[in-house]
N, C-alpha and C positions, 0 to 999 in steps of 0.2 A: 479184516475178517469178511469172508463172503457170507452175505445174509441169504437165509433160506426162503425160497419163493414157493408158496403152495400153489398148484395149479388145480383147480376143481374141474372134476370131469375130464381128467387127462386122457382117458381112452376114447372120449367121444370124437366125432368127426370134426368139431370145431375147435374145442380146447386142446385136442390132440395135435392141432396145428402150432399151438403156441409152444409146446414143449421143445421141439427141435429148434425154433427160433430163439428161446432162451438157451438152449444148450450151445448153439452157435455163438452166443455172447459170453460163454463161460459162467452161467449162472448156476447156483446150487438149487436144484429142483426137487421138490417133494410132490410126487403125483397122487392126488385123491381119486381112487377108482371105485366102482361099485362091485366089481367081480374079480376074483383072484386070477381068473384065466387070462385076464388082460395085462398082468404084470409084466410078462416078458416083452410085450410090445411097447410099452411105455418106457421100459428100460432101454431097449434099442434105440427108442426116440431121443434119449438123453436124461431121463429122470435117474437121480442117484438114489432116491428114497421113494418107497411106494407104501401107501397106506390104504386100507379098506375103509370106506366111509358111505354114509346115507345121510342126505341133507335132512331128512326127517328124523334123525336119530342124534340128539344133542350130544350124547356121550361120545359117539364116533366123530362127530364134528370138533368137538373140544380136543379130542386126541390128535386129529390131523392138524389142528392149528398150534399145537404145543411147539414152542420154540421157532415158530414162523414170523419173520419180519413183514413180509409182502405177500399179497395174495391177488391171483386172478380168479375172478368169480364169474361164472356164467350159469344160468338156470337151464335145466333140461327143458326140452320142448314140451308144452303142455303139462308142466308140473303142476299138480292140484295145490292150491293155496300158495300160489307162487310168492305173492307179496308177503305173507305171514312167515313163509320159511326163509325167504330173503332177508327179512328184518331180524329174524332169530340168528341168522348166520352173521349179519353185521354186529349184532350184540355179542356173539361168541368170539368174533374176531377182535372186538375192543377189549374183551375180558382177558383174552389170551396175550394181549400187548402187541398186536399187529400194528405196524406203523403206516403202511400203504396198501390202498385197496383199489384195484383196477377192475372196473365192472364193464363186461360186455352187455350192454343193454340193448336198445333198439331205436332206430330213427323215430323222432317224433313221439316220445312216450306221453306227451301232453294230449294225444288223441284219446280222450277219456271214453269214448264210445267204442274203442277196439281193445278188448281185453288183453290180447297178445301184446299190445303196446303199453296200455295204462297200468298193468300189473308191474312194470319195471319202475314206475315213478316213485311208489313208496319206499322201494329200496334205495333209490337215489336220494330220497328225502332223509331216510336214516342216516345214510353216510354224511350228508350235508349238515345234519345236526350232531356230528360227532367231531372229535379232534384229528380224525384220520386224514392222512394225505390221501388224495383221491385222483383218479382219472376216469371219466365216463366215455365209453366208447359207443357211438351210435351207428352201427352198420345198418344199411338199408337191405332190401331183398338180395338174396345171396345167389351168386352164379351157381354154387353148388346144388340148389334146388332142382336144377335141370338134370342133374346126374341119374337120378332114379327113373326119369322118364326117357333117357336117351335111347335106350334100345327100342322103345315103343315108337319114338319119333322116327328113327331109321327104319323101322319095320313098316310103318303105315304111311309115312310121309306127311304126318299131321302134327302140329305142336298146339295142344289145348290146355287152358286153364279155366277155372271157374269165374271169370269175369271178362269184361268187354275186350275184344281185339284192339280197341282204339285207345284205351286209356294207356298213359305213359308212366314209365317207373324209372328210378334210378336203381342200378344194381352194384354188387361189389363181390370181388373174390375174397373169401374169408381168409386166404393166405395173406393178403395185404392187411387185413384187420389183425391177424395173428402178429405180423411184423410190427404193426403199430402197438399192439399190446406188450410185446417184448421191449420196445422202446420205452413205454411207459413205466414198465417194470424195473428196468435196469439203469434209466437215465432220469435226470430231473426236469427236462425241458417240456415235458407234457403235464406237469404237476398242476392240479387245480383246473384242469381244462375239461370241457365237454365237447367232443369232436364227433361232427356228422361225417360218416365215412362212406362215400360213394365213388364209383368209377366215372368216367366221362360218358355223358349221353343221357337222354330221357327217351327210352326206346318203348314203342308198343309192340304188340304181337306180330304185326305185319313187319315190323323191323327185325324182330327176333327170327321170324320164318325166313327173312331174306338173308340174314347172316348163316343160319344153318343151311340153307340152300346153297350159298357160295362154298360153304365148306364140303358139302356132300356132292356137289355138282348136279343137283336136280331139284325140282320144285318142292317146296315144303309149304302146305296149306295151314294158315292160322285158323283155329277155332275156338269159340267160347263153348265150354261144356257147361251143362245144366248142373248148378251145385247139388240139386235134388238127386242126381244120379250117382254121387260119390258114395263109395262104401263107408260103412260105419256111422257113427254119430257126429254128424258135422254141424249141428245146431249152434254150438259155441263159436263156430267159425263164421256163421253167416254175417255178423256185422262187419267182419274183415272182408269177406267176399262183396258185400254191398258198397262198402267204401271204395274198394278197388275197382268196382264195376263202374262207379260214377266219377271218381276223382283221380284214382292211381296213388303214386307215392313217388315224390321227387325231392332231390336234395343236391347239393353243389359238390363237384369234385375237387374243388380248390383246396379244401382242407387235407384230404388224404395225400394229395400230390405234395403239398407242403411238409407234411409229416415224413413222408417216405423219401423226399428229395428226388423223386422221379415220377413219372405218369403211372397211375395205377394200371393193373392188368385189364385187359379188354375182354369183353364178352366173346368177340370173335375169336380171340386166340385161345379162350377157354374151350369153345366148341371144337377148335382144331385139335386140342389135346383129347378130348372126348373121343373124337372120330379116329384118332390114332391109338386108341385103347390105352391112353396114359392115365388111367383112373388114379394111380398111386401117386403120380406127380401133380395131378389136379386137385389133391387134397380130398380124395373120395374114400 
């Protein structure tokens, strides 16, 4: 019997990459989406069943989990009360009889001073205090974060972020994370593991500018933008900006290469895809 896998946020730009990876492996996929207009796209990606749901609505979560054996869970960016909602989802999964829980968390959730990291830890704790089979995926900064800024970089010749040009980061392509998630959901070899997911290299913004310059054939200037000039209310992000400004964010590429059985995608190749206008192939 083929077991049903629920993909939370299946129409999103990250969980949406997990659906075709599962379809490629012959999985039976139920996609949980927020808007009915996204149903055709997730079906084209490989979902056989689609349900409308809202993580803040227990009834819709319960309905989405009914008859599900395995779950891919990722929280939306800047989800209010992320830890509370995540814990409630874990409880609902247990009540529904879910057996396996694959959580796309974040690298270093023990960084208690960074809310975007620390709010993942209580969800992991809830899973660890249950009888669920689990896999925790800890991706670092995503290549896909450059996609929204790409046109501006090409137009201005400047790559800018609200932290130091000199701090170094591990990065990763979420397509590789999605492949790891599909392995965790359809095979047993990643069970009960916590996996730091990074591509090779600890690049600062000078390195990133040089890579973009190689792809575009012209000089790209790295700049540190003032966080105070960013639009909207960025106060909640200031601890992250401050940490990145002083320390950066680094991990090892060894784990992801071992999981995939190949070297992870490189940032340079991702920039080549962006330059070629290959957004759909770059997971954008």
